[in-house]
N, C-alpha and C positions, 0 to 999 in steps of 0.2 A: 676468573683467574687459575683455581686447580686445574681448569682443564686445559688452560695452556699451560702450565706447569709439567702437565702430565707429558702434553704434545712435546716441550723441550727434552724431556728426559728419554722422550722414544727417537726425537731425532738423535740427542746426544749418543745412546745405543747404536742407531743406524748409522750415524757417522764411522764410530769403532769399526764396525762390521765393515763398512765400506771400504775404510781405511785396509783392512786387513784384504778385502779381495782385490782393491787395486796393487796393493803389493805383489800378493800372489800372482797376480794379471802380468806386472811388470817382470817376476822373477821369471814368469814361464816364458815371457818373450823371449828373455835372456838366454834362458835355457834352449828353446827351440834355436835361436841364432847360435848357439855353440853346439850344440849337435848337428846343424847343418854343415857348419864347414868342420869339425874335427875329423871325419873320415879322410878328406881330401888334404887336411894339415898332417893326417897321421902318417900317410902315403910318403908325402913333400918333407916329413922330418926325417924317415926311415933314406932318404934317400941324398939327406944333408942337401935337400935343394931349397936354401933361403929365400931365394928371389919368389919361390910360388908361394911359402908360407907367407911372406910380408904382402903376398897380391891376394890370397884368400881373409887376410886379417884385415887389408884396407875394404876389401868387399861389404866386410860385417857395418862400415861407416855409411854405404848408401840405404839402409834401412833406417838409418836416423837412431838419435836419443840415446847413441853409443859414446862413450867418451874416451875411451882405449881399449886396445887388445892385446895380448901379447901371451908368446907361446916359452913354455919354460922346458928343461930335461927334468928328471927326477930327481936332482939334485937341487933344483930351486935356480939354475944358472939360466939367464935370460940367451933366449936362442932367436928370437925374433921379437918385431914390437911395432904397433901404430898407435898415434895418439899418445896420451899421457897415460904412463903406466909404472910401474915399478921395476925397477932394474933387477935385483936380486930376490927371491924368496928362498933362500936356503935356511932362514931362521922363522920362516914364519908356519907357526904351527898348523893353520888352517891347510897351507900347501902340504905340508906334511899328513895332514890327514887324509887328503884326499888320494896321496900318491899310496899310502899303506891299505886304505879301504875300497879306493875305486869308486867311491860313491860323491855325488855333486855337493860341493860345499859352497856355503856365500856369508858373507859379512859385512859389516861397514867400516870402511878403512879410509884413511887419510892418506892422499895421495898428490905429491906436490903441494902441499895446503890445501888441499880440496876434498872434502867429504865425498865419499864415492859408496856406491854398492857395488860390490865385485863379486863375482860369481866364478867358481873354479871346476873346471871339468876335467876329468882323467883323457888324456890321449892316448888309446888303446890301439895296438895292431890287430891283423887280420887271425892272431891265434890267440889276443884277447890278453895280449900281456901290455900293460901299463909301460911307456917307454916317454911319456912327458905329459905336460901338463899346461890347459889352456885358461888364460884368465880375461876375463870379459869385464870391463869397469864401466858402469853410467853414474851420474851425479845422483847424489843423494836429493837433491833440490828436485829432479825431475818426480821423484814421488810424492815430494812435501807441496808440489806445485799444484798437481792436480787434486791431490787431497784437500790442498786451502781453496782451491777456486771450488771444490765442491761444497765444503762447510759455508764458505762465503755464502754463495748460493742458497744453501740449505737455510742459514739465518737468517738471510736477507727474508727468505720465502715465510718462514716463521713468524718475522717481525711484522711482515705485513698482512700474513694472516691473523695475528695476535691485535694489529692495529684495527684491521676490516673487521673481528669479531667482535672486540670494544666498541666499535662505532655500533654497529647492528645490535649488540646487546643494550648499550647506551639507550639509542632510538627507540629499541622495542621495547625498553623498560619504560622510558618515559612516556610513550604513547600508550601502553597496553596497562603499566600500572603505577609509573609514577605521578600521570596526569590523575587518574581517578580516586587514588590516596590521597592527591591534595586535595583533590573535590569534597572528599568525605571528610577530610581531617578539618577543612574549610567550614563544613556543616556542621560538625561536631562543637567547632568555637561559636558559631553564630547560636548554636542551641544553648552551649553553656554562657551566653550573653544574655539570655533571656529569650530569644525570640523560638517561642516553642511551636510556632505554626512553619517556620520553615521545615523542608523535607529533602533529603538525600536525593540528588540524582544516580538512578540506577545504572551504572555503567563500568566498563571494563572486562576482566576475566569472573567467570562466573562467583569465587568466592569474594571478591568486591561487591560485586551484587547483592549476594547473599547478603553481606554486611550491610549493605545501602537497606535494602529491606526489612534485614531486621531491625536498623535505627529507624527506621520509618515507623514500623510497627510499634515500637517501644514507644516513639513520640504519641505516636497515636492514640495508644493504651493511657499512656500517662493523662494526655489530654482528656480522654474520656473519664477517666479517675478523679482528676482535678473537676471538670464540670460537674460530675454525681456528687463530691465534696461540697460544690458553691450552692450545687441546687439543695442538699440537705442543710448547709447553712443558713439559706434563704427560707427553706421549709421552718427551720428552728425557730429562726427570728421571726417569720410570720407567726408562728404558733405562739409565741411568746407575746407579740403585739397583741393578735387576739384575747390571749388568755389576759394582759394588761388591761385591754379594752373593756373586755368582760368585765373585770373587777371594777373598772372604773365606771361602766355604765350600771353596776349591779349598786355600787353606792350613791351615783345618782338618782337610780330607782329609788331607794332609800329614802334620798333628801327631798325628793318630787314626792312621792307619797305622802312623806310627812307635812310638807309645804301645802299641797292639796287638802290632805285633812283638816290641817289649821285654817285655811281659808274657806273651807266648805261652810263652815256656821254663820262667821260674820258675814258672808254674801247672804246667805239667807235672812239673816235679819235686817240688812239694809233693804233688800228687795219685799219685803213684808211690810217695812215701816215707810218705802214709798209708792206701795200701792194703796195702803193706809190712808196718806197725805194726799194723794190722786186723788180719792174718793171724796175726800173733803174740799178741794179745790174748784170754784167755779170759773177763773179765768183761764183765757186761754194757753197764756205766758207761762203761766205755773203749771198748767198742766205737762206743757211742751218741755220744762227743766226736767219736771219730773219724771217724763218717759224718756227721755237723755239717760237720767239716773239709770232705770229698770235697764235701759237698752245698754249701757256697760255693764249693769250687774249682770244680766244675762249674757255676755261677751265673757267677763270673766268666768263666770260659771262652766261656759263652755270650753274654755282654756285649761280650769279646773279637772274637767272631765277629760280632756284631750292629755294633760298631764298623768293625770291616773292611767289611761291608756298607753302612755309611752312607759310609765314604771312597771306596767305590768305584761303588756303584749310585745310581739314583734310588730306584728302589725293586724289592723282590726278587718273587718269583711270590706273587699272592694267594690267599689260600683264604678258605672261610667257616669264622665261629666264631660260637657264640652269644654275646649282648652279656654275660649272666652269667658266661660263662666266662672271658670276656677279664677282667672285673672281679677275680674270684676269682683268676684266673691272676695277676693284677698285684699284690694284696695278698699272694698267698702266697711269691711272689718278694722281697717286700718285708720278709715277716717273716725273712728269714734276717739282715737288718741291725739290726733291732731291738735294742736294749740294754733293761735294767730300767727306765729313767728315759725312755725314749722316749714320746711320745703315740701311742698305736695308731689309726690310719685306722679308721672306722668304715663300712660301705658301707649307705644309707639302703637302705628297702625302700620297692616299689611301683615299680623300675625296669621299664621295656618288655621284653616276651620278643620279643625278635628277632634276625634274622641277620647278620651283619657279613660283607664281603668285604673283606678287606684284608690287608696285610703284617703276620700277627700278632707276629712278634717283634719289630719295629721299632715298631709300636702300642705293645705292651706296653710297651716300653722307654720311650717317650713319657709313658705313663700313670704308669709307677714315676719315672722324673725327677721329675714333675708333686710325686706323693705324698711324695717325699724332701724337696722343697724343703717342701711343707706341714707334715711332723713337724720337720724344723729351725725353723721359726720359729714354730712352734704354740707357746699356752702350753698348754692344757688340751684341746684339740678338733682334731680334722681327718675331715671326712665327704665321704666319695665317693657321689655322685650322678647319676643320667642321666636325661634327659627328651627327647622328640619335640617338636620345634618345626616344623610344616609338613615340609619334606622334609630336614632336617636333624637329625641326632644331638646332643644337648649333654651333653657328659661335665664335670662340674662337681667339682672340688676346692677346699674351703673350709677358712680355718682362722683361730684367732682370734688371730693373733700382731700384729705392730705395724703389717700392710701395706704397702703398695708405699711408696718414697721418692719425695716430692714433687718430687725434682730429678730426675727419670728419666722419660721417656716410656715408654709399652709399646714402641714401635718399637727404642728403646734397650734394654729389660731383654730382648728376645729377641734382639739382636744378640750376635756371637760374644766371647767374651772380657771381657763386661760382665757383673760378680756385684757383687750388695751383702752379701756374706759378707764377714768379717774375711780379712785377708791369711792366704792358707796356706789358708783354708777352703774354698776355691771354686774352679773352674777358669774359670768363666764360659762354659762348654758346653751346661749343663744343659738353658736353655730355647733357645739355638740350635738343639741338636739337635730339640727338640719342633717348634720352628717349622718346621724343614726335613723331618721326618717329616709332619706334619700338611699342609704344602705337596703334598708328594709324595703324598698321598691327596687332594687339591682342597680341603683343609678350612682352617681358620684357627685363630688361638689370640687369645683375649680374656682379657685382664690388665685386674681392677677390684678397687678396694677397697669392703668392703661398709660400708651405713652403720651398723652395731653395732660396727663393726670389726672387723680384720681383713682378707683378702686373698681372691680367687676365680679359681683359673685356669680357664677353660671351653676344652673341647677340642671343635672344632665340626666335623662330619663329613657330607659330604653323604649323603644315604640314596637307593636304588633305588626307584622307583615301587613295587615287590613290599615292600620294606621298611616302606614308609611306610604302605601300607594295610594291614600284617600290624601295625603298631603304633597304626593308630588303631582297630582291633578289639580 
């Protein structure tokens, strides 16, 4: 708009200048005409030849654009005329000035109700004396008509140029600036709405591309900062959970250590009394019963030793054991606890033949604890199975009981002192001990309900590359 306004002002000044040039040109035309006929008219005027004067005046009309021509004496009295002209110039100041000074004069006048441009030239004889006056009239509209046409053409050209310029600028701005700005604003709105993964398209002028790249870099930096903050929060939460778990396990260790100490002496007394009675008995049935008592006492002593190891050391010395032997050993240890109405665990066929390196007593304790929970929850079925997934061994214990409670998560179920059994039926340490043993072996515990009903507990242990290769063969 400022450029168009400047162009309009320049055109206005140009038209004024052109107006002056055109007026000067029209005046020059009249002056040339007057000078061309002035000399012969001067001679005819000296000879009082009015016919010749009229003939020369009429010749002016052959040029065109002349409204009237007339000759006057020095007193302003009309001598000869053609066209529309004034009859008397005796009272005309302009005519008197021309006669006095001998200089060409012109003025705008009203003749017969028409606005005209009159040019007055002195008629001079060959001796240089002024003895008459020549007046040539031209309509003022001849001047204005040419100028109006020129002005109309100029302003129409300016208007066309203005419309074309505005159209070009609008189209150029829309394609080069407007659309990229609209896309950038839309991207900012998406980011403001929460879409932090959105990135602005780099298009348009260099400045807008720089803005888009700056916005994208800012979003990347914000995302990296948010990710770092989340990682720090997760690390703090993880450390807090580990600290809580360590505090809990320390408390568990103190409890377990006290329980193991308190059980040690009574078990030694029971084993000694059973051994003494065994030496005194002679019938086979009594001996068998006493041997069973001593077996249970021996199993309890082993469990006390395991609890003491759990309370004081993270993991004992590891040793190699075949998977089948570990499974059978766990089932055998559990058989001493079985009653007539208990569900007997079944070992599924087809488990892989491989060797494990582990703290065997503690791993057996973890498996026995899971089997014991399954026996207590099952209606009619408890199954133990094993398979290999990638570089991991999955020990699965499934039952057809009521399944895991909906109000407790898996993490809560393996927490110490959390039990789903009736009051006085469980200590809440079984799964906590299992979790601790599996973590000591770099493994994990997975609890989930089965689609057909019941629960599945998976003890997942990492395998060495050699064991994985042997299992795949």
